[in-house]
PQR file of N, CA, C, O and H, with PARSE charges and radii, in Angstrom:
ATOM      1  N   MET A   1      30.817-116.964 112.703 -0.4000 1.5000
ATOM      2  CA  MET A   1      30.956-115.846 111.993 -0.0000 2.0000
ATOM      3  C   MET A   1      29.823-114.296 112.219  0.5500 1.7000
ATOM      4  O   MET A   1      28.616-114.340 111.978 -0.5500 1.4000
ATOM      5  N   THR A   2      30.216-113.613 112.488 -0.4000 1.5000
ATOM      6  CA  THR A   2      30.117-112.513 113.435 -0.0000 2.0000
ATOM      7  C   THR A   2      29.269-111.494 111.709  0.5500 1.7000
ATOM      8  O   THR A   2      29.555-111.149 110.562 -0.5500 1.4000
ATOM      9  H   THR A   2      31.196-113.577 112.683  0.4000 1.0000
ATOM     10  N   ILE A   3      28.342-111.466 112.550 -0.4000 1.5000
ATOM     11  CA  ILE A   3      27.694-109.917 112.181 -0.0000 2.0000
ATOM     12  C   ILE A   3      27.706-108.586 111.473  0.5500 1.7000
ATOM     13  O   ILE A   3      26.804-107.930 111.993 -0.5500 1.4000
ATOM     14  H   ILE A   3      28.110-111.746 113.482  0.4000 1.0000
ATOM     15  N   LYS A   4      28.218-107.969 110.661 -0.4000 1.5000
ATOM     16  CA  LYS A   4      29.045-106.218 110.736 -0.0000 2.0000
ATOM     17  C   LYS A   4      27.909-106.145 111.157  0.5500 1.7000
ATOM     18  O   LYS A   4      27.574-106.344 112.324 -0.5500 1.4000
ATOM     19  H   LYS A   4      28.951-108.502 110.238  0.4000 1.0000
ATOM     20  N   ARG A   5      26.905-105.733 109.872 -0.4000 1.5000
ATOM     21  CA  ARG A   5      26.094-104.929 109.779 -0.0000 2.0000
ATOM     22  C   ARG A   5      24.750-105.196 110.269  0.5500 1.7000
ATOM     23  O   ARG A   5      24.736-106.382 110.600 -0.5500 1.4000
ATOM     24  H   ARG A   5      27.177-105.572 108.924  0.4000 1.0000
ATOM     25  N   ILE A   6      23.487-104.604 110.495 -0.4000 1.5000
ATOM     26  CA  ILE A   6      21.795-105.015 110.671 -0.0000 2.0000
ATOM     27  C   ILE A   6      21.134-103.634 109.540  0.5500 1.7000
ATOM     28  O   ILE A   6      21.141-102.403 109.525 -0.5500 1.4000
ATOM     29  H   ILE A   6      23.499-103.640 110.226  0.4000 1.0000
ATOM     30  N   VAL A   7      20.558-104.885 108.607 -0.4000 1.5000
ATOM     31  CA  VAL A   7      19.734-104.011 107.844 -0.0000 2.0000
ATOM     32  C   VAL A   7      17.890-104.197 108.737  0.5500 1.7000
ATOM     33  O   VAL A   7      17.508-105.215 109.314 -0.5500 1.4000
ATOM     34  H   VAL A   7      20.552-105.885 108.619  0.4000 1.0000
ATOM     35  N   VAL A   8      17.332-103.297 108.625 -0.4000 1.5000
ATOM     36  CA  VAL A   8      15.747-103.233 109.056 -0.0000 2.0000
ATOM     37  C   VAL A   8      15.057-102.607 108.260  0.5500 1.7000
ATOM     38  O   VAL A   8      14.933-101.444 107.877 -0.5500 1.4000
ATOM     39  H   VAL A   8      17.642-102.470 108.157  0.4000 1.0000
ATOM     40  N   GLY A   9      14.530-103.797 108.031 -0.4000 1.5000
ATOM     41  CA  GLY A   9      13.179-103.397 106.359 -0.0000 2.0000
ATOM     42  C   GLY A   9      11.688-103.603 106.426  0.5500 1.7000
ATOM     43  O   GLY A   9      11.102-103.799 107.491 -0.5500 1.4000
ATOM     44  H   GLY A   9      14.631-104.742 108.342  0.4000 1.0000
ATOM     45  N   GLY A  10      11.222-103.564 105.499 -0.4000 1.5000
ATOM     46  CA  GLY A  10       9.777-104.110 105.737 -0.0000 2.0000
ATOM     47  C   GLY A  10       9.827-103.092 103.625  0.5500 1.7000
ATOM     48  O   GLY A  10      10.543-102.769 102.677 -0.5500 1.4000
ATOM     49  H   GLY A  10      11.698-103.404 104.634  0.4000 1.0000
ATOM     50  N   GLY A  11       8.054-103.097 104.344 -0.4000 1.5000
ATOM     51  CA  GLY A  11       7.732-103.011 102.666 -0.0000 2.0000
ATOM     52  C   GLY A  11       7.689-101.081 102.858  0.5500 1.7000
ATOM     53  O   GLY A  11       7.720-100.237 103.754 -0.5500 1.4000
ATOM     54  H   GLY A  11       7.472-103.359 105.114  0.4000 1.0000
ATOM     55  N   ASN A  12       7.592-101.177 101.249 -0.4000 1.5000
ATOM     56  CA  ASN A  12       8.126-100.191 100.787 -0.0000 2.0000
ATOM     57  C   ASN A  12       6.092 -99.111 100.322  0.5500 1.7000
ATOM     58  O   ASN A  12       5.930 -97.893 100.249 -0.5500 1.4000
ATOM     59  H   ASN A  12       7.566-101.863 100.521  0.4000 1.0000
ATOM     60  N   GLY A  13       5.184-100.054 100.158 -0.4000 1.5000
ATOM     61  CA  GLY A  13       4.068 -99.492  99.725 -0.0000 2.0000
ATOM     62  C   GLY A  13       4.395-100.084  98.106  0.5500 1.7000
ATOM     63  O   GLY A  13       4.196-101.286  97.926 -0.5500 1.4000
ATOM     64  H   GLY A  13       5.316-101.043 100.217  0.4000 1.0000
ATOM     65  N   GLN A  14       4.672 -99.619  97.459 -0.4000 1.5000
ATOM     66  CA  GLN A  14       4.470-100.396  96.186 -0.0000 2.0000
ATOM     67  C   GLN A  14       3.468-101.910  95.497  0.5500 1.7000
ATOM     68  O   GLN A  14       3.553-103.066  95.911 -0.5500 1.4000
ATOM     69  H   GLN A  14       4.833 -98.643  97.605  0.4000 1.0000
ATOM     70  N   PRO A  15       2.965-101.619  94.861 -0.5600 1.5000
ATOM     71  CA  PRO A  15       2.045-102.325  94.566  0.2800 2.0000
ATOM     72  C   PRO A  15       1.976-102.643  93.896  0.5500 1.7000
ATOM     73  O   PRO A  15       1.673-102.000  92.891 -0.5500 1.4000
ATOM     74  N   PHE A  16       2.313-104.526  93.917 -0.4000 1.5000
ATOM     75  CA  PHE A  16       3.115-106.139  93.534 -0.0000 2.0000
ATOM     76  C   PHE A  16       4.211-105.653  93.559  0.5500 1.7000
ATOM     77  O   PHE A  16       4.565-105.113  92.511 -0.5500 1.4000
ATOM     78  H   PHE A  16       2.559-105.048  94.733  0.4000 1.0000
ATOM     79  N   ILE A  17       4.961-105.641  94.465 -0.4000 1.5000
ATOM     80  CA  ILE A  17       6.266-105.741  95.164 -0.0000 2.0000
ATOM     81  C   ILE A  17       5.864-106.303  96.614  0.5500 1.7000
ATOM     82  O   ILE A  17       4.970-106.066  97.427 -0.5500 1.4000
ATOM     83  H   ILE A  17       4.674-106.080  95.317  0.4000 1.0000
ATOM     84  N   ALA A  18       7.337-107.452  96.509 -0.4000 1.5000
ATOM     85  CA  ALA A  18       7.168-108.541  97.893 -0.0000 2.0000
ATOM     86  C   ALA A  18       7.958-107.560  99.126  0.5500 1.7000
ATOM     87  O   ALA A  18       9.105-107.126  99.018 -0.5500 1.4000
ATOM     88  H   ALA A  18       8.063-107.644  95.849  0.4000 1.0000
ATOM     89  N   ASP A  19       7.306-107.403  99.961 -0.4000 1.5000
ATOM     90  CA  ASP A  19       7.786-106.516 101.324 -0.0000 2.0000
ATOM     91  C   ASP A  19       9.621-107.152 102.071  0.5500 1.7000
ATOM     92  O   ASP A  19      10.581-106.802 102.758 -0.5500 1.4000
ATOM     93  H   ASP A  19       6.375-107.755 100.048  0.4000 1.0000
ATOM     94  N   ASP A  20       9.049-108.279 101.264 -0.4000 1.5000
ATOM     95  CA  ASP A  20      11.020-108.234 101.227 -0.0000 2.0000
ATOM     96  C   ASP A  20      12.030-108.146 100.981  0.5500 1.7000
ATOM     97  O   ASP A  20      13.083-108.517 101.501 -0.5500 1.4000
ATOM     98  H   ASP A  20       8.269-108.564 100.707  0.4000 1.0000
ATOM     99  N   TYR A  21      11.434-106.975  99.077 -0.4000 1.5000
ATOM    100  CA  TYR A  21      12.351-106.958  98.536 -0.0000 2.0000
ATOM    101  C   TYR A  21      13.091-105.892  99.012  0.5500 1.7000
ATOM    102  O   TYR A  21      14.232-105.622  98.638 -0.5500 1.4000
ATOM    103  H   TYR A  21      10.579-106.674  98.655  0.4000 1.0000
ATOM    104  N   LEU A  22      12.238-105.087 100.101 -0.4000 1.5000
ATOM    105  CA  LEU A  22      13.150-103.644  99.762 -0.0000 2.0000
ATOM    106  C   LEU A  22      14.448-103.998 101.389  0.5500 1.7000
ATOM    107  O   LEU A  22      15.320-103.295 101.899 -0.5500 1.4000
ATOM    108  H   LEU A  22      11.311-105.306 100.405  0.4000 1.0000
ATOM    109  N   SER A  23      14.061-105.050 101.620 -0.4000 1.5000
ATOM    110  CA  SER A  23      15.793-105.207 102.655 -0.0000 2.0000
ATOM    111  C   SER A  23      16.042-106.451 101.469  0.5500 1.7000
ATOM    112  O   SER A  23      16.911-106.991 102.153 -0.5500 1.4000
ATOM    113  H   SER A  23      13.353-105.621 101.206  0.4000 1.0000
ATOM    114  N   VAL A  24      16.010-106.886 100.865 -0.4000 1.5000
ATOM    115  CA  VAL A  24      16.771-108.127 100.580 -0.0000 2.0000
ATOM    116  C   VAL A  24      17.641-106.427  99.607  0.5500 1.7000
ATOM    117  O   VAL A  24      18.833-106.263  99.867 -0.5500 1.4000
ATOM    118  H   VAL A  24      15.304-106.448 100.309  0.4000 1.0000
ATOM    119  N   GLN A  25      17.040-105.489  98.726 -0.4000 1.5000
ATOM    120  CA  GLN A  25      18.052-104.682  98.513 -0.0000 2.0000
ATOM    121  C   GLN A  25      18.998-104.462  98.887  0.5500 1.7000
ATOM    122  O   GLN A  25      20.012-105.114  98.641 -0.5500 1.4000
ATOM    123  H   GLN A  25      16.072-105.623  98.515  0.4000 1.0000
ATOM    124  N   ARG A  26      18.903-103.127  99.838 -0.4000 1.5000
ATOM    125  CA  ARG A  26      19.434-102.708 100.969 -0.0000 2.0000
ATOM    126  C   ARG A  26      21.052-103.699 101.198  0.5500 1.7000
ATOM    127  O   ARG A  26      22.247-103.416 101.105 -0.5500 1.4000
ATOM    128  H   ARG A  26      18.079-102.597 100.038  0.4000 1.0000
ATOM    129  N   ALA A  27      20.521-104.542 101.426 -0.4000 1.5000
ATOM    130  CA  ALA A  27      21.420-105.996 101.860 -0.0000 2.0000
ATOM    131  C   ALA A  27      21.976-105.940 100.808  0.5500 1.7000
ATOM    132  O   ALA A  27      23.022-105.312 100.974 -0.5500 1.4000
ATOM    133  H   ALA A  27      19.550-104.772 101.502  0.4000 1.0000
ATOM    134  N   LEU A  28      21.824-106.350  99.478 -0.4000 1.5000
ATOM    135  CA  LEU A  28      22.692-106.142  98.253 -0.0000 2.0000
ATOM    136  C   LEU A  28      23.533-104.979  98.894  0.5500 1.7000
ATOM    137  O   LEU A  28      24.467-105.177  99.671 -0.5500 1.4000
ATOM    138  H   LEU A  28      20.975-106.860  99.344  0.4000 1.0000
ATOM    139  N   ASP A  29      23.198-104.035  98.578 -0.4000 1.5000
ATOM    140  CA  ASP A  29      23.696-102.118  98.844 -0.0000 2.0000
ATOM    141  C   ASP A  29      24.646-102.970  99.404  0.5500 1.7000
ATOM    142  O   ASP A  29      24.418-103.979  98.736 -0.5500 1.4000
ATOM    143  H   ASP A  29      22.439-103.875  97.947  0.4000 1.0000
ATOM    144  N   ILE A  30      25.519-103.263 100.132 -0.4000 1.5000
ATOM    145  CA  ILE A  30      26.303-102.779 101.556 -0.0000 2.0000
ATOM    146  C   ILE A  30      26.637-104.689 101.755  0.5500 1.7000
ATOM    147  O   ILE A  30      26.749-105.451 102.715 -0.5500 1.4000
ATOM    148  H   ILE A  30      25.704-102.443 100.674  0.4000 1.0000
ATOM    149  N   ASN A  31      26.672-104.763 100.913 -0.4000 1.5000
ATOM    150  CA  ASN A  31      27.667-106.543 100.619 -0.0000 2.0000
ATOM    151  C   ASN A  31      26.889-107.354 101.837  0.5500 1.7000
ATOM    152  O   ASN A  31      27.736-108.055 102.391 -0.5500 1.4000
ATOM    153  H   ASN A  31      26.581-104.145 100.132  0.4000 1.0000
ATOM    154  N   ALA A  32      25.442-107.539 102.533 -0.4000 1.5000
ATOM    155  CA  ALA A  32      25.448-107.927 104.214 -0.0000 2.0000
ATOM    156  C   ALA A  32      25.570-109.417 104.228  0.5500 1.7000
ATOM    157  O   ALA A  32      24.806-109.947 103.422 -0.5500 1.4000
ATOM    158  H   ALA A  32      24.754-106.969 102.084  0.4000 1.0000
ATOM    159  N   ASP A  33      26.306-110.237 104.910 -0.4000 1.5000
ATOM    160  CA  ASP A  33      26.466-111.157 104.832 -0.0000 2.0000
ATOM    161  C   ASP A  33      24.890-112.385 104.691  0.5500 1.7000
ATOM    162  O   ASP A  33      24.832-113.495 104.162 -0.5500 1.4000
ATOM    163  H   ASP A  33      26.926-109.806 105.565  0.4000 1.0000
ATOM    164  N   VAL A  34      23.696-111.495 105.479 -0.4000 1.5000
ATOM    165  CA  VAL A  34      22.564-112.451 105.633 -0.0000 2.0000
ATOM    166  C   VAL A  34      21.409-111.808 105.963  0.5500 1.7000
ATOM    167  O   VAL A  34      21.629-110.667 106.370 -0.5500 1.4000
ATOM    168  H   VAL A  34      23.743-110.594 105.909  0.4000 1.0000
ATOM    169  N   VAL A  35      20.045-112.176 105.934 -0.4000 1.5000
ATOM    170  CA  VAL A  35      19.346-111.827 105.739 -0.0000 2.0000
ATOM    171  C   VAL A  35      18.140-112.763 105.910  0.5500 1.7000
ATOM    172  O   VAL A  35      17.552-113.584 105.207 -0.5500 1.4000
ATOM    173  H   VAL A  35      19.867-113.103 105.603  0.4000 1.0000
ATOM    174  N   LEU A  36      17.974-112.008 107.834 -0.4000 1.5000
ATOM    175  CA  LEU A  36      17.437-113.146 108.242 -0.0000 2.0000
ATOM    176  C   LEU A  36      15.632-112.477 108.542  0.5500 1.7000
ATOM    177  O   LEU A  36      15.688-111.679 109.478 -0.5500 1.4000
ATOM    178  H   LEU A  36      18.451-111.341 108.405  0.4000 1.0000
ATOM    179  N   MET A  37      14.401-112.597 108.083 -0.4000 1.5000
ATOM    180  CA  MET A  37      13.398-112.152 108.726 -0.0000 2.0000
ATOM    181  C   MET A  37      12.755-113.391 109.332  0.5500 1.7000
ATOM    182  O   MET A  37      12.852-114.615 109.235 -0.5500 1.4000
ATOM    183  H   MET A  37      14.356-113.245 107.323  0.4000 1.0000
ATOM    184  N   ALA A  38      11.622-111.930 110.417 -0.4000 1.5000
ATOM    185  CA  ALA A  38      10.655-113.000 110.946 -0.0000 2.0000
ATOM    186  C   ALA A  38       8.929-112.467 110.657  0.5500 1.7000
ATOM    187  O   ALA A  38       8.595-111.290 110.799 -0.5500 1.4000
ATOM    188  H   ALA A  38      11.543-110.936 110.496  0.4000 1.0000
ATOM    189  N   LYS A  39       8.449-113.013 110.450 -0.4000 1.5000
ATOM    190  CA  LYS A  39       7.097-113.099 110.025 -0.0000 2.0000
ATOM    191  C   LYS A  39       5.806-113.940 110.727  0.5500 1.7000
ATOM    192  O   LYS A  39       5.846-114.844 111.562 -0.5500 1.4000
ATOM    193  H   LYS A  39       8.720-113.969 110.335  0.4000 1.0000
ATOM    194  N   ASN A  40       4.905-113.442 110.218 -0.4000 1.5000
ATOM    195  CA  ASN A  40       3.698-114.464 111.213 -0.0000 2.0000
ATOM    196  C   ASN A  40       3.145-114.718 112.491  0.5500 1.7000
ATOM    197  O   ASN A  40       2.244-115.509 112.768 -0.5500 1.4000
ATOM    198  H   ASN A  40       4.872-112.707 109.540  0.4000 1.0000
ATOM    199  N   GLY A  41       3.915-113.801 113.400 -0.4000 1.5000
ATOM    200  CA  GLY A  41       4.119-113.904 114.762 -0.0000 2.0000
ATOM    201  C   GLY A  41       5.139-114.911 115.588  0.5500 1.7000
ATOM    202  O   GLY A  41       5.262-114.623 116.779 -0.5500 1.4000
ATOM    203  H   GLY A  41       4.647-113.158 113.175  0.4000 1.0000
ATOM    204  N   VAL A  42       5.840-115.981 115.144 -0.4000 1.5000
ATOM    205  CA  VAL A  42       6.493-117.820 115.550 -0.0000 2.0000
ATOM    206  C   VAL A  42       7.675-116.678 115.843  0.5500 1.7000
ATOM    207  O   VAL A  42       8.111-115.576 115.510 -0.5500 1.4000
ATOM    208  H   VAL A  42       5.741-116.215 114.176  0.4000 1.0000
ATOM    209  N   THR A  43       7.885-118.085 116.933 -0.4000 1.5000
ATOM    210  CA  THR A  43       8.598-117.999 117.002 -0.0000 2.0000
ATOM    211  C   THR A  43      10.415-118.478 116.597  0.5500 1.7000
ATOM    212  O   THR A  43      11.504-118.369 117.161 -0.5500 1.4000
ATOM    213  H   THR A  43       7.531-118.980 117.203  0.4000 1.0000
ATOM    214  N   GLY A  44       9.753-119.185 114.949 -0.4000 1.5000
ATOM    215  CA  GLY A  44      10.987-119.832 114.583 -0.0000 2.0000
ATOM    216  C   GLY A  44      10.227-120.780 113.522  0.5500 1.7000
ATOM    217  O   GLY A  44       9.017-120.601 113.381 -0.5500 1.4000
ATOM    218  H   GLY A  44       8.869-119.274 114.491  0.4000 1.0000
ATOM    219  N   VAL A  45      10.811-121.683 112.842 -0.4000 1.5000
ATOM    220  CA  VAL A  45      11.097-122.325 111.628 -0.0000 2.0000
ATOM    221  C   VAL A  45      10.242-123.929 112.044  0.5500 1.7000
ATOM    222  O   VAL A  45      10.830-124.776 112.716 -0.5500 1.4000
ATOM    223  H   VAL A  45      11.794-121.829 112.956  0.4000 1.0000
ATOM    224  N   TYR A  46       9.352-124.064 111.723 -0.4000 1.5000
ATOM    225  CA  TYR A  46       8.426-125.522 111.832 -0.0000 2.0000
ATOM    226  C   TYR A  46       8.193-126.333 111.273  0.5500 1.7000
ATOM    227  O   TYR A  46       8.656-126.149 110.147 -0.5500 1.4000
ATOM    228  H   TYR A  46       8.874-123.376 111.177  0.4000 1.0000
ATOM    229  N   ASP A  47       7.604-127.429 111.352 -0.4000 1.5000
ATOM    230  CA  ASP A  47       6.891-128.983 110.373 -0.0000 2.0000
ATOM    231  C   ASP A  47       5.532-127.883 110.216  0.5500 1.7000
ATOM    232  O   ASP A  47       5.331-128.034 109.011 -0.5500 1.4000
ATOM    233  H   ASP A  47       7.227-127.578 112.266  0.4000 1.0000
ATOM    234  N   LYS A  48       4.863-127.244 110.504 -0.4000 1.5000
ATOM    235  CA  LYS A  48       3.013-126.359 109.621 -0.0000 2.0000
ATOM    236  C   LYS A  48       3.535-124.814 110.163  0.5500 1.7000
ATOM    237  O   LYS A  48       4.504-124.266 110.689 -0.5500 1.4000
ATOM    238  H   LYS A  48       5.026-127.121 111.483  0.4000 1.0000
ATOM    239  N   ASP A  49       2.453-124.588 109.750 -0.4000 1.5000
ATOM    240  CA  ASP A  49       1.792-123.738 110.708 -0.0000 2.0000
ATOM    241  C   ASP A  49       1.472-123.536 111.883  0.5500 1.7000
ATOM    242  O   ASP A  49       0.255-123.701 111.967 -0.5500 1.4000
ATOM    243  H   ASP A  49       1.666-125.033 109.322  0.4000 1.0000
ATOM    244  N   PRO A  50       2.061-123.171 113.191 -0.5600 1.5000
ATOM    245  CA  PRO A  50       1.572-123.072 114.990  0.2800 2.0000
ATOM    246  C   PRO A  50       0.378-122.826 115.006  0.5500 1.7000
ATOM    247  O   PRO A  50      -0.429-123.487 115.660 -0.5500 1.4000
ATOM    248  N   ASN A  51      -0.147-121.059 113.727 -0.4000 1.5000
ATOM    249  CA  ASN A  51      -1.161-120.324 114.301 -0.0000 2.0000
ATOM    250  C   ASN A  51      -2.070-121.119 113.720  0.5500 1.7000
ATOM    251  O   ASN A  51      -3.176-120.734 114.100 -0.5500 1.4000
ATOM    252  H   ASN A  51       0.508-120.522 113.196  0.4000 1.0000
ATOM    253  N   GLN A  52      -2.226-122.544 112.582 -0.4000 1.5000
ATOM    254  CA  GLN A  52      -3.449-122.896 112.834 -0.0000 2.0000
ATOM    255  C   GLN A  52      -2.733-124.392 112.589  0.5500 1.7000
ATOM    256  O   GLN A  52      -2.844-124.740 111.413 -0.5500 1.4000
ATOM    257  H   GLN A  52      -1.328-122.857 112.273  0.4000 1.0000
ATOM    258  N   CYS A  53      -2.152-125.180 113.282 -0.4000 1.5000
ATOM    259  CA  CYS A  53      -1.955-126.389 114.035 -0.0000 2.0000
ATOM    260  C   CYS A  53      -0.716-126.289 115.025  0.5500 1.7000
ATOM    261  O   CYS A  53       0.437-125.859 115.057 -0.5500 1.4000
ATOM    262  H   CYS A  53      -2.063-124.898 114.237  0.4000 1.0000
ATOM    263  N   GLU A  54      -1.835-127.077 115.970 -0.4000 1.5000
ATOM    264  CA  GLU A  54      -1.938-127.043 117.410 -0.0000 2.0000
ATOM    265  C   GLU A  54       0.128-127.857 117.386  0.5500 1.7000
ATOM    266  O   GLU A  54       1.154-127.426 117.911 -0.5500 1.4000
ATOM    267  H   GLU A  54      -2.772-127.426 115.944  0.4000 1.0000
ATOM    268  N   ASP A  55      -0.157-129.213 116.445 -0.4000 1.5000
ATOM    269  CA  ASP A  55       1.020-129.738 116.323 -0.0000 2.0000
ATOM    270  C   ASP A  55       2.673-129.491 116.061  0.5500 1.7000
ATOM    271  O   ASP A  55       3.734-129.966 116.466 -0.5500 1.4000
ATOM    272  H   ASP A  55      -0.991-129.563 116.018  0.4000 1.0000
ATOM    273  N   ALA A  56       2.214-128.444 115.125 -0.4000 1.5000
ATOM    274  CA  ALA A  56       3.711-128.072 114.664 -0.0000 2.0000
ATOM    275  C   ALA A  56       4.285-127.956 115.578  0.5500 1.7000
ATOM    276  O   ALA A  56       4.117-127.373 116.650 -0.5500 1.4000
ATOM    277  H   ALA A  56       1.352-128.059 114.796  0.4000 1.0000
ATOM    278  N   ARG A  57       5.428-128.874 114.907 -0.4000 1.5000
ATOM    279  CA  ARG A  57       6.839-129.392 115.954 -0.0000 2.0000
ATOM    280  C   ARG A  57       8.109-128.215 115.623  0.5500 1.7000
ATOM    281  O   ARG A  57       8.658-128.396 114.536 -0.5500 1.4000
ATOM    282  H   ARG A  57       5.564-129.348 114.037  0.4000 1.0000
ATOM    283  N   ARG A  58       8.527-127.260 116.290 -0.4000 1.5000
ATOM    284  CA  ARG A  58       9.649-126.893 116.065 -0.0000 2.0000
ATOM    285  C   ARG A  58      10.807-126.974 115.495  0.5500 1.7000
ATOM    286  O   ARG A  58      11.597-127.465 116.302 -0.5500 1.4000
ATOM    287  H   ARG A  58       8.081-127.113 117.173  0.4000 1.0000
ATOM    288  N   TYR A  59      11.311-126.735 114.489 -0.4000 1.5000
ATOM    289  CA  TYR A  59      13.489-126.940 114.873 -0.0000 2.0000
ATOM    290  C   TYR A  59      14.006-125.886 115.415  0.5500 1.7000
ATOM    291  O   TYR A  59      13.619-124.717 115.449 -0.5500 1.4000
ATOM    292  H   TYR A  59      10.669-126.337 113.833  0.4000 1.0000
ATOM    293  N   LYS A  60      15.428-126.699 116.070 -0.4000 1.5000
ATOM    294  CA  LYS A  60      15.779-125.706 117.366 -0.0000 2.0000
ATOM    295  C   LYS A  60      16.672-125.478 115.669  0.5500 1.7000
ATOM    296  O   LYS A  60      16.322-124.523 114.977 -0.5500 1.4000
ATOM    297  H   LYS A  60      15.742-127.648 116.042  0.4000 1.0000
ATOM    298  N   THR A  61      17.505-126.192 115.288 -0.4000 1.5000
ATOM    299  CA  THR A  61      17.875-125.839 114.019 -0.0000 2.0000
ATOM    300  C   THR A  61      17.945-126.787 112.639  0.5500 1.7000
ATOM    301  O   THR A  61      17.920-128.013 112.535 -0.5500 1.4000
ATOM    302  H   THR A  61      17.788-126.968 115.851  0.4000 1.0000
ATOM    303  N   ILE A  62      18.052-125.651 111.533 -0.4000 1.5000
ATOM    304  CA  ILE A  62      17.776-126.987 109.963 -0.0000 2.0000
ATOM    305  C   ILE A  62      18.925-125.444 109.736  0.5500 1.7000
ATOM    306  O   ILE A  62      19.423-124.456 110.275 -0.5500 1.4000
ATOM    307  H   ILE A  62      18.073-124.654 111.618  0.4000 1.0000
ATOM    308  N   THR A  63      18.768-126.428 108.222 -0.4000 1.5000
ATOM    309  CA  THR A  63      19.262-125.445 107.071 -0.0000 2.0000
ATOM    310  C   THR A  63      18.726-125.216 106.091  0.5500 1.7000
ATOM    311  O   THR A  63      17.579-125.561 105.807 -0.5500 1.4000
ATOM    312  H   THR A  63      18.364-127.231 107.783  0.4000 1.0000
ATOM    313  N   PHE A  64      19.862-124.275 105.074 -0.4000 1.5000
ATOM    314  CA  PHE A  64      18.570-124.571 103.912 -0.0000 2.0000
ATOM    315  C   PHE A  64      18.269-125.460 103.160  0.5500 1.7000
ATOM    316  O   PHE A  64      17.125-125.691 102.770 -0.5500 1.4000
ATOM    317  H   PHE A  64      20.794-123.995 105.304  0.4000 1.0000
ATOM    318  N   ASN A  65      18.717-125.732 103.028 -0.4000 1.5000
ATOM    319  CA  ASN A  65      19.115-127.018 102.484 -0.0000 2.0000
ATOM    320  C   ASN A  65      17.627-128.023 102.315  0.5500 1.7000
ATOM    321  O   ASN A  65      16.933-128.596 101.475 -0.5500 1.4000
ATOM    322  H   ASN A  65      19.647-125.545 103.345  0.4000 1.0000
ATOM    323  N   GLU A  66      17.775-127.669 104.162 -0.4000 1.5000
ATOM    324  CA  GLU A  66      16.398-128.681 104.568 -0.0000 2.0000
ATOM    325  C   GLU A  66      15.260-128.420 104.235  0.5500 1.7000
ATOM    326  O   GLU A  66      14.471-129.154 103.639 -0.5500 1.4000
ATOM    327  H   GLU A  66      18.338-127.203 104.844  0.4000 1.0000
ATOM    328  N   VAL A  67      15.064-127.026 104.715 -0.4000 1.5000
ATOM    329  CA  VAL A  67      13.974-126.311 104.633 -0.0000 2.0000
ATOM    330  C   VAL A  67      13.686-126.259 102.811  0.5500 1.7000
ATOM    331  O   VAL A  67      12.578-125.822 102.502 -0.5500 1.4000
ATOM    332  H   VAL A  67      15.705-126.430 105.198  0.4000 1.0000
ATOM    333  N   ILE A  68      14.391-126.575 101.929 -0.4000 1.5000
ATOM    334  CA  ILE A  68      13.719-126.954 100.098 -0.0000 2.0000
ATOM    335  C   ILE A  68      13.460-128.105  99.994  0.5500 1.7000
ATOM    336  O   ILE A  68      12.406-128.403  99.431 -0.5500 1.4000
ATOM    337  H   ILE A  68      15.292-126.930 102.180  0.4000 1.0000
ATOM    338  N   GLU A  69      14.473-129.310 100.583 -0.4000 1.5000
ATOM    339  CA  GLU A  69      13.942-130.454 100.868 -0.0000 2.0000
ATOM    340  C   GLU A  69      12.602-131.017 100.980  0.5500 1.7000
ATOM    341  O   GLU A  69      11.929-131.779 100.286 -0.5500 1.4000
ATOM    342  H   GLU A  69      15.329-129.068 101.041  0.4000 1.0000
ATOM    343  N   ARG A  70      12.328-130.015 102.748 -0.4000 1.5000
ATOM    344  CA  ARG A  70      10.494-130.557 103.682 -0.0000 2.0000
ATOM    345  C   ARG A  70      10.032-129.898 102.833  0.5500 1.7000
ATOM    346  O   ARG A  70       8.874-130.307 102.760 -0.5500 1.4000
ATOM    347  H   ARG A  70      12.875-129.396 103.311  0.4000 1.0000
ATOM    348  N   HIS A  71      10.243-128.611 101.637 -0.4000 1.5000
ATOM    349  CA  HIS A  71       8.706-127.426 101.255 -0.0000 2.0000
ATOM    350  C   HIS A  71       8.693-126.907 102.085  0.5500 1.7000
ATOM    351  O   HIS A  71       8.188-125.787 102.006 -0.5500 1.4000
ATOM    352  H   HIS A  71      11.184-128.278 101.697  0.4000 1.0000
ATOM    353  N   LEU A  72       9.335-127.451 103.678 -0.4000 1.5000
ATOM    354  CA  LEU A  72       8.563-125.422 104.402 -0.0000 2.0000
ATOM    355  C   LEU A  72       8.201-124.644 103.936  0.5500 1.7000
ATOM    356  O   LEU A  72       8.980-123.849 103.411 -0.5500 1.4000
ATOM    357  H   LEU A  72       9.746-128.361 103.742  0.4000 1.0000
ATOM    358  N   GLU A  73       6.689-124.438 103.872 -0.4000 1.5000
ATOM    359  CA  GLU A  73       7.147-122.432 103.682 -0.0000 2.0000
ATOM    360  C   GLU A  73       7.052-121.300 104.763  0.5500 1.7000
ATOM    361  O   GLU A  73       6.115-120.923 105.467 -0.5500 1.4000
ATOM    362  H   GLU A  73       6.056-125.083 104.299  0.4000 1.0000
ATOM    363  N   VAL A  74       8.147-120.957 104.665 -0.4000 1.5000
ATOM    364  CA  VAL A  74       9.296-120.224 105.261 -0.0000 2.0000
ATOM    365  C   VAL A  74       8.988-118.904 104.455  0.5500 1.7000
ATOM    366  O   VAL A  74       8.353-118.200 105.241 -0.5500 1.4000
ATOM    367  H   VAL A  74       8.909-121.263 104.094  0.4000 1.0000
ATOM    368  N   ALA A  75       9.119-118.307 103.391 -0.4000 1.5000
ATOM    369  CA  ALA A  75       9.130-117.273 102.632 -0.0000 2.0000
ATOM    370  C   ALA A  75       8.249-117.436 101.800  0.5500 1.7000
ATOM    371  O   ALA A  75       7.669-118.497 101.572 -0.5500 1.4000
ATOM    372  H   ALA A  75       9.635-118.878 102.752  0.4000 1.0000
ATOM    373  N   ASP A  76       8.020-116.076 101.113 -0.4000 1.5000
ATOM    374  CA  ASP A  76       7.504-116.441 100.503 -0.0000 2.0000
ATOM    375  C   ASP A  76       7.873-116.514  98.766  0.5500 1.7000
ATOM    376  O   ASP A  76       7.083-117.048  97.988 -0.5500 1.4000
ATOM    377  H   ASP A  76       8.491-115.214 101.298  0.4000 1.0000
TER
END
């Protein structure tokens, strides 16, 4: 897969609107293939919050379905 467009965004300051909404809206507007999110000062997807658990294990690769099945809280 080749990424052809990059959308950089964040919150728009509206109350009761998730910060990710603006990025997703722009991605939809330009028919982006993927939306990537980086949050909470971590370097990847972990089995636990690495900011709270020293034994948190980072996944080298993981699919969307695995995130759902393992109940990993990687997005709002």
